[in-house]
C-alpha positions as CSV (number, residue, x, y, z in Angstrom):
1,M,28.8,54.2,32.3
2,M,31.8,56.5,33.2
3,R,34.8,54.7,34.7
4,P,35.4,55.9,38.3
5,L,39.0,57.1,37.8
6,I,38.3,59.2,34.7
7,A,35.1,60.6,36.3
8,A,37.1,61.7,39.3
9,L,39.7,63.3,37.0
10,A,37.1,65.1,35.0
11,L,35.6,66.6,38.2
12,V,39.0,67.8,39.3
13,I,39.5,69.5,36.0
14,I,36.1,71.2,36.4
15,A,37.1,72.5,39.7
16,G,40.6,73.7,38.6
17,L,40.0,75.3,35.2
18,N,39.0,78.9,34.8
19,L,36.0,78.1,32.5
20,R,35.0,80.8,29.9
21,A,31.4,81.4,28.8
22,E,32.7,82.3,25.3
23,P,34.7,79.8,23.4
24,A,37.7,80.8,21.2
25,T,35.6,80.2,18.1
26,A,31.8,80.4,18.3
27,G,29.2,79.5,15.8
28,G,25.4,79.2,15.9
29,P,22.3,78.3,14.0
30,P,21.1,80.9,11.5
31,D,17.7,82.5,12.2
32,V,14.8,80.5,10.8
33,Q,12.6,83.1,8.9
34,A,8.9,83.2,8.7
35,T,6.7,84.5,5.9
36,F,3.3,84.2,7.6
37,V,1.8,83.7,11.1
38,E,-1.7,82.8,12.2
39,T,-3.3,82.6,15.6
40,G,-6.1,80.5,17.1
41,F,-7.7,80.2,20.6
42,G,-4.7,78.8,22.4
43,H,-2.2,78.0,19.6
44,T,-0.1,79.7,17.0
45,C,1.5,78.6,13.7
46,A,4.0,80.1,11.4
47,V,5.0,79.3,7.8
48,T,8.7,79.5,7.1
49,T,10.6,80.5,4.0
50,D,10.8,76.8,2.8
51,G,7.1,76.3,3.2
52,S,7.3,74.2,6.4
53,V,5.0,75.0,9.2
54,Q,5.8,75.3,12.9
55,C,3.2,75.5,15.7
56,W,3.2,76.0,19.4
57,G,0.7,76.3,22.3
58,D,-2.4,74.2,23.1
59,N,-2.4,70.7,21.5
60,N,-5.3,69.0,23.2
61,S,-6.6,67.6,19.9
62,G,-3.4,67.4,17.9
63,Q,-3.8,70.9,16.4
64,L,0.0,71.5,16.4
65,G,0.4,68.7,13.9
66,D,3.5,67.1,15.5
67,G,1.9,63.7,15.9
68,T,1.2,64.1,19.6
69,E,-1.4,65.8,21.9
70,T,1.2,67.4,24.1
71,D,1.1,71.2,24.6
72,R,4.3,72.9,23.3
73,P,5.4,76.3,24.7
74,T,8.0,76.5,22.0
75,A,7.8,76.1,18.2
76,T,7.6,72.5,16.9
77,P,7.5,71.5,13.2
78,V,4.4,70.0,11.7
79,V,5.2,66.5,10.4
80,G,4.1,65.0,7.1
81,L,3.0,68.3,5.5
82,D,3.2,67.9,1.7
83,P,3.1,70.0,-0.4
84,P,4.7,73.0,1.4
85,A,2.4,75.6,2.8
86,K,1.8,79.2,1.7
87,I,-0.6,80.2,4.5
88,V,-2.3,78.5,7.5
89,A,-5.7,79.0,9.1
90,L,-6.4,78.2,12.8
91,G,-9.6,77.4,14.6
92,D,-10.0,76.6,18.3
93,S,-8.5,73.1,18.1
94,H,-7.8,72.5,14.4
95,T,-5.4,73.8,11.9
96,C,-5.4,73.9,8.1
97,A,-2.8,74.8,5.5
98,Q,-3.0,76.0,1.9
99,S,-0.2,75.3,-0.5
100,A,1.1,77.5,-3.3
101,T,-0.9,75.4,-5.8
102,G,-4.1,75.7,-3.7
103,A,-4.1,72.3,-2.1
104,V,-5.6,72.1,1.5
105,S,-4.8,69.8,4.4
106,C,-6.0,70.0,8.0
107,W,-5.1,68.4,11.4
108,G,-6.4,68.4,15.0
109,Y,-10.0,68.2,16.2
110,N,-12.6,66.7,13.8
111,G,-15.7,66.1,15.9
112,E,-18.0,68.1,13.5
113,G,-15.9,67.6,10.3
114,E,-13.4,70.4,10.9
115,L,-10.7,68.5,8.9
116,G,-12.9,68.0,5.8
117,D,-11.8,64.4,5.2
118,D,-15.4,63.0,5.8
119,T,-14.3,60.9,8.8
120,G,-15.0,62.9,12.0
121,V,-11.8,61.3,13.4
122,D,-9.2,63.6,15.0
123,S,-5.7,63.5,13.5
124,P,-2.5,64.8,15.0
125,I,-0.9,65.0,11.5
126,P,-2.1,66.6,8.3
127,V,-4.9,64.9,6.2
128,D,-6.1,66.0,2.8
129,V,-9.4,67.9,2.5
130,I,-11.7,66.1,0.1
131,G,-11.8,67.7,-3.3
132,L,-9.4,70.5,-2.5
133,D,-6.1,69.3,-4.1
134,S,-5.6,72.5,-6.1
135,G,-7.2,75.8,-6.9
136,V,-7.7,77.4,-3.5
137,S,-6.8,81.1,-3.4
138,D,-7.7,81.9,0.2
139,L,-8.3,80.0,3.4
140,A,-9.8,80.9,6.8
141,S,-11.0,79.1,9.9
142,G,-13.5,80.0,12.6
143,E,-13.9,78.2,15.9
144,L,-15.1,74.9,14.5
145,H,-15.3,75.5,10.8
146,T,-13.1,76.3,7.8
147,C,-13.8,78.0,4.4
148,A,-11.8,78.1,1.2
149,V,-12.1,80.5,-1.9
150,L,-11.8,78.7,-5.2
151,S,-11.6,81.2,-8.0
152,G,-14.8,82.9,-6.9
153,P,-17.0,80.2,-5.3
154,V,-16.5,79.4,-1.7
155,Q,-16.6,76.0,0.0
156,C,-16.9,75.5,3.8
157,W,-16.9,72.5,6.2
158,G,-17.3,71.7,9.9
159,F,-19.8,72.8,12.5
160,N,-22.9,74.7,11.1
161,G,-25.1,75.3,14.1
162,S,-25.6,79.0,13.2
163,G,-25.4,78.7,9.4
164,Q,-21.7,79.7,9.3
165,L,-21.1,77.3,6.3
166,G,-23.5,79.4,4.2
167,S,-25.2,76.3,2.7
168,G,-28.7,77.4,3.5
169,T,-29.0,74.8,6.3
170,D,-27.7,74.3,9.8
171,N,-26.4,70.8,9.1
172,D,-22.7,70.1,9.9
173,A,-20.5,69.1,6.9
174,F,-17.7,66.6,7.2
175,A,-16.6,67.4,3.6
176,P,-16.7,70.8,1.8
177,V,-20.1,72.2,0.7
178,T,-20.6,75.2,-1.5
179,V,-21.7,78.5,0.0
180,A,-25.0,79.7,-1.6
181,N,-25.3,82.8,-3.7
182,L,-21.6,83.7,-3.6
183,N,-19.6,83.2,-6.8
184,N,-17.1,86.0,-6.9
185,A,-15.3,86.0,-3.5
186,V,-11.7,87.1,-3.4
187,Q,-11.0,87.0,0.4
188,I,-12.6,85.3,3.4
189,D,-12.3,85.1,7.2
190,G,-14.0,83.0,9.8
191,G,-15.2,84.3,13.2
192,E,-14.6,82.7,16.5
193,D,-18.3,82.7,17.4
194,D,-19.8,80.9,14.4
195,F,-19.9,83.4,11.6
196,T,-18.1,84.0,8.3
197,C,-17.4,87.1,6.1
198,A,-16.0,87.5,2.6
199,V,-15.1,90.3,0.2
200,T,-16.3,90.0,-3.4
201,A,-14.6,90.9,-6.7
202,S,-16.7,94.1,-6.7
203,A,-15.2,95.1,-3.3
204,A,-18.4,94.4,-1.3
205,A,-18.5,92.7,2.1
206,K,-20.9,89.9,2.8
207,C,-21.3,87.9,6.0
208,W,-23.4,84.9,7.3
209,G,-23.9,82.7,10.3
210,N,-24.4,83.8,14.0
211,N,-25.8,87.3,14.1
212,A,-25.9,87.9,17.8
213,D,-25.0,91.6,18.5
214,G,-25.0,92.2,14.8
215,R,-22.0,90.1,13.8
216,V,-23.3,89.8,10.2
217,G,-23.6,93.6,10.0
218,D,-26.9,93.8,8.1
219,G,-28.6,95.9,10.8
220,T,-30.4,92.9,12.4
221,T,-29.6,90.2,14.9
222,E,-31.2,87.4,12.9
223,N,-28.9,84.5,12.1
224,R,-28.2,84.1,8.4
225,Q,-27.7,80.7,6.7
226,V,-26.6,82.4,3.4
227,P,-24.5,85.4,2.7
228,V,-26.1,88.9,3.1
229,Q,-24.7,92.3,2.3
230,V,-23.0,94.2,5.2
231,S,-24.8,97.5,5.5
232,G,-22.9,100.4,3.9
233,L,-20.1,98.1,2.5
234,G,-21.4,97.4,-1.0
235,S,-18.2,98.8,-2.5
236,G,-14.7,100.0,-1.6
237,V,-13.8,97.1,0.8
238,D,-10.3,95.7,0.6
239,T,-10.4,93.0,3.3
240,V,-12.6,91.8,6.2
241,S,-11.6,90.3,9.5
242,A,-14.0,88.3,11.7
243,G,-13.2,88.3,15.4
244,G,-14.8,86.7,18.5
245,N,-17.9,88.9,18.6
246,H,-17.2,91.7,16.2
247,D,-15.9,92.3,12.7
248,C,-13.7,94.9,11.0
249,A,-13.2,95.9,7.3
250,M,-10.3,97.7,5.8
251,M,-11.4,100.0,3.1
252,A,-9.6,100.8,-0.2
253,N,-8.8,104.2,1.2
254,H,-7.0,102.6,4.2
255,S,-9.6,103.6,6.7
256,V,-11.1,100.9,9.0
257,R,-14.7,100.2,9.9
258,C,-15.9,97.8,12.6
259,W,-19.3,96.6,13.8
260,S,-21.1,94.4,16.4
261,S,-20.1,94.2,20.1
262,N,-18.1,97.0,21.7
263,F,-18.2,96.2,25.5
264,Q,-14.4,96.4,25.6
265,G,-13.8,99.2,23.0
266,Q,-13.0,96.8,20.2
267,L,-14.8,99.0,17.6
268,G,-12.3,101.7,18.2
269,I,-14.8,104.6,18.4
270,G,-13.8,106.0,21.7
271,T,-16.5,104.3,23.8
272,E,-17.2,101.0,25.5
273,D,-20.8,100.2,25.0
274,A,-23.3,97.7,23.4
275,G,-21.9,98.4,20.0
276,S,-23.4,98.8,16.5
277,L,-25.4,96.6,14.2
278,V,-23.8,98.4,11.2
279,P,-20.2,99.4,10.5
280,V,-18.7,102.5,12.2
281,E,-15.4,104.2,11.4
282,V,-12.4,103.6,13.7
283,H,-11.0,106.8,15.1
284,D,-7.6,108.0,13.9
285,M,-7.0,105.2,11.5
286,D,-6.6,106.2,7.9
287,D,-3.4,104.5,6.8
288,A,-4.1,100.8,7.4
289,V,-2.7,98.1,5.1
290,E,-3.8,95.1,7.1
291,I,-6.3,94.4,9.8
292,T,-6.9,91.5,12.3
293,T,-9.4,90.9,15.1
294,G,-9.3,88.7,18.2
295,A,-12.0,87.9,20.7
296,F,-12.3,91.4,22.1
297,H,-9.6,93.4,20.4
298,S,-8.6,94.6,16.9
299,C,-5.3,95.6,15.4
300,A,-4.1,97.3,12.2
301,L,-0.8,97.4,10.4
302,T,-0.1,100.9,8.9
303,T,1.7,102.1,5.8
304,Q,4.7,103.0,8.1
305,R,4.8,99.3,9.1
306,N,3.9,100.0,12.7
307,V,1.1,98.2,14.6
308,Y,-1.8,99.8,16.4
309,C,-4.4,97.9,18.5
310,W,-7.6,98.7,20.5
311,G,-10.2,96.9,22.6
312,G,-9.9,94.4,25.5
313,N,-6.4,94.2,27.1
314,A,-6.8,92.1,30.2
315,N,-4.1,89.7,28.9
316,G,-1.9,92.4,27.3
317,Q,-3.0,91.6,23.8
318,L,-2.8,95.2,22.7
319,G,1.0,95.1,23.4
320,D,1.2,98.7,24.7
321,G,2.9,97.7,28.0
322,T,-0.4,98.0,30.0
323,N,-3.4,95.8,30.8
324,F,-6.0,98.6,30.3
325,N,-8.7,98.4,27.7
326,R,-8.3,101.0,24.9
327,S,-11.3,102.3,23.0
328,E,-9.1,104.0,20.4
329,P,-6.0,102.7,18.6
330,V,-2.7,102.7,20.6
331,A,0.8,101.8,19.3
332,V,2.2,98.4,20.0
333,K,5.6,98.8,21.7
334,N,8.8,98.0,19.9
335,Q,7.2,96.9,16.7
336,T,8.6,98.4,13.5
337,E,9.3,97.0,10.0
338,V,6.2,94.7,10.4
339,V,4.9,93.0,7.3
340,H,2.1,90.8,8.7
341,I,-0.2,90.6,11.8
342,A,-2.6,88.1,13.3
343,G,-5.0,88.3,16.2
344,G,-5.8,85.3,18.4
345,Y,-8.5,85.0,21.0
346,Y,-6.4,86.7,23.7
347,H,-3.0,87.2,22.0
348,T,-1.5,88.8,18.9
349,C,1.5,88.0,16.7
350,A,3.4,89.8,14.0
351,V,6.1,89.0,11.4
352,R,8.8,91.5,10.8
353,E,10.6,92.2,7.5
354,D,13.6,90.2,8.8
355,G,11.3,87.1,9.1
356,S,11.3,87.2,12.9
357,V,8.0,86.4,14.7
358,W,6.8,88.3,17.8
359,C,3.8,87.6,20.0
360,W,2.2,89.2,23.0
361,G,-0.9,88.8,25.2
362,G,-2.3,85.7,26.9
363,N,-0.1,82.6,27.2
364,Q,-2.0,80.1,29.2
365,S,-1.2,77.3,26.8
366,G,2.2,78.5,25.6
367,Q,0.8,80.3,22.5
368,L,3.4,83.1,22.8
369,G,6.2,80.5,22.0
370,D,8.7,81.8,24.5
371,G,9.0,78.5,26.5
372,T,6.8,79.8,29.4
373,L,3.1,80.1,30.3
374,N,3.5,83.8,31.4
375,A,1.4,86.5,29.7
376,S,3.2,89.5,28.2
377,N,1.9,93.0,27.5
378,I,4.8,93.7,25.3
379,P,6.0,91.8,22.2
380,I,8.4,88.9,22.8
381,R,10.3,87.1,20.1
382,V,9.4,83.5,19.2
383,T,12.4,81.2,18.6
384,L,11.5,79.0,15.7
385,A,12.7,75.4,15.7
386,A,15.9,74.6,13.7
387,P,15.2,72.5,10.6
388,A,17.0,69.4,9.6
389,G,20.4,70.3,8.2
390,D,20.7,73.3,10.5
391,S,24.1,74.8,11.3
392,R,25.3,74.1,14.9
393,T,28.5,74.5,16.7
394,W,30.4,71.3,17.1
395,G,30.1,70.5,20.8
396,D,27.0,72.7,21.4
397,H,24.9,70.1,23.2
398,N,22.5,72.6,24.8
399,C,22.0,74.4,21.5
400,S,23.0,77.7,23.0
401,G,24.9,78.8,19.9
402,D,28.4,78.0,21.2
403,A,30.4,75.3,23.0
404,D,30.2,76.3,26.6
405,P,30.7,74.8,30.2
406,V,27.1,73.5,30.2
407,D,28.0,71.3,27.2
408,S,30.9,69.8,29.2
409,L,28.6,69.1,32.2
410,L,26.0,67.5,29.8
411,T,28.6,65.2,28.4
412,L,29.9,64.3,31.8
413,R,26.4,63.4,32.9
414,F,26.0,61.2,29.8
415,D,29.3,59.5,30.5
416,A,28.1,58.7,34.0
417,G,24.8,57.3,32.7
418,L,22.7,60.2,34.1
419,S,19.8,62.0,32.4
420,T,20.7,64.7,29.9
421,N,17.7,66.9,28.9
422,T,18.7,68.8,25.8
423,G,15.3,70.2,24.9
424,D,15.1,70.8,21.2
425,C,18.7,69.5,20.6
426,P,19.2,65.9,19.5
427,G,19.4,63.7,22.5
428,M,22.9,62.9,23.7
429,G,24.1,59.7,22.1
430,V,21.6,59.9,19.2
431,V,23.3,59.4,15.9
432,V,23.2,62.5,13.6
433,D,24.6,63.1,10.2
434,V,27.3,65.8,10.3
435,A,28.4,67.5,7.1
436,S,32.1,67.0,7.5
437,A,32.0,63.9,9.7
438,S,28.9,61.7,9.4
439,P,27.3,59.9,11.0
440,H,28.4,60.3,14.6
441,P,26.6,60.2,17.9
442,W,25.6,63.7,19.1
443,G,28.4,64.6,21.5
444,D,31.1,62.5,19.9
445,I,33.8,65.3,20.0
446,D,36.7,62.9,19.2
447,C,34.7,61.1,16.4
448,A,35.4,57.7,18.1
449,G,31.9,56.5,17.3
450,D,30.4,57.0,20.8
451,V,30.1,59.6,23.5
452,N,32.8,58.8,26.0
453,P,35.0,60.4,28.7
454,V,37.5,61.6,26.1
455,D,34.8,63.8,24.7
456,S,34.2,65.3,28.2
457,L,37.9,66.1,28.6
458,K,38.1,67.7,25.2
459,L,35.2,69.9,25.9
460,L,36.6,70.9,29.3
461,R,39.9,71.8,27.7
462,Y,38.1,73.9,25.1
463,D,36.1,75.6,27.9
464,G,39.4,76.5,29.6
465,G,40.9,78.0,26.5
466,L,43.4,75.1,26.1
467,N,44.5,73.3,23.0
468,V,42.1,70.6,21.7
469,A,43.8,68.0,19.5
470,Q,41.4,66.7,16.9
471,E,41.3,63.4,15.2
472,P,41.7,63.4,11.4
473,D,38.4,64.4,9.6
474,C,36.8,65.3,12.9
475,P,35.3,68.8,13.1
476,A,37.3,71.1,15.5
477,V,35.5,71.9,18.7
478,G,33.8,75.4,18.4
479,T,33.5,75.4,14.6
480,A,30.1,75.5,13.0
481,V,29.0,72.3,11.3
482,T,25.8,71.3,9.6
483,I,23.8,68.4,11.0
484,T,20.8,66.5,9.9
485,L,18.5,65.8,12.8
486,P,17.3,62.2,13.3
487,G,13.9,61.4,11.8
């Protein structure tokens, strides 16, 4: 606990100094860059350049993979993921990852076998899917199921009440089962409402599972337990995207065709109506390079690397700055140089060329990753978590990017034995490894081996622009250092 005399002196200094928000020498963590983002019902995950995965939002079943069931409105790293991920697939309450070598692991809810480990037991950390330790080339999840492409054949697992596993039955599968009559798939996607679609090597689209409102696209509303041909899409298909109650296909000529429900304009044909049992062409969209679908909305990334969306917009998931439904494509605000998009149930996310992640729409569980639960009808940037070994400013105890007056107050509170909530920063007093002075307790400005009143005084002097004498081999206050986070 802080000694009374020194505590009083420190408070006098706080009152007397002209504290500056900017230190004489500032440093901050480099941006963590993403290569891929995927969205679920109430959570979002991103793959970073080193193959690690960070997730945020709803965590009621451990689907964030951080070892807890606590919701996170900011990005948190998935623990124990090995090997590194290439892509991720998100269901309602489970998440799966595919590595560069084609291994698959999953975490979260497992009541109907969504994790594919043949246990039915939820897991807040990754577990290996049985039999899928290599060879998977594409991965996708629906609400309660997941499917993987293995050099042509497809295997699925999880809930199968509508035949979405394609096995010819409606029996759930707690380990992967082979989809019938499909041996040449190259791409796959899982729908929110119990259906699945795939593109074959001959560029044909096939779907199976729940066919309410024509989700399967074969001109009927009869559920299909095995893949059937989507009407009119026997060739020329590049990719398919299965949404909540509709589907879209991007064609090789960059046009987009959608089918099934259209009550909120999600087919993009200029109307809001019952929809179509067969594919119809989206208006004014002839330069798509990627498509994605949510519950009631659709989006396309264009050759100019801009994003256009259409359909339901009650939560701002179209990103056009309004909350009005749009039955034809409208431009997402402030999104350029985009390289990848993903549509969640009521939200949408994008990765830009610089590796930054942006999200917009519903945020009831923190799935936008901005630290709030407030919806946004324009894109907002997600702050990805700093990895172990990240660069920090020596003395930056609130992780703001510089050593500032708030850091002084945090150290004073710690000296006095009071709470110091540093969020994603290491807790005050926690021992961290520092590149040029390790190990030391976080906040140990004088490198004395603890966080003490001298550290507070040194930070106060630094805030006031005064000289800060450093001990030998101790990083100077305000200089960037590299730390290794505990654990």
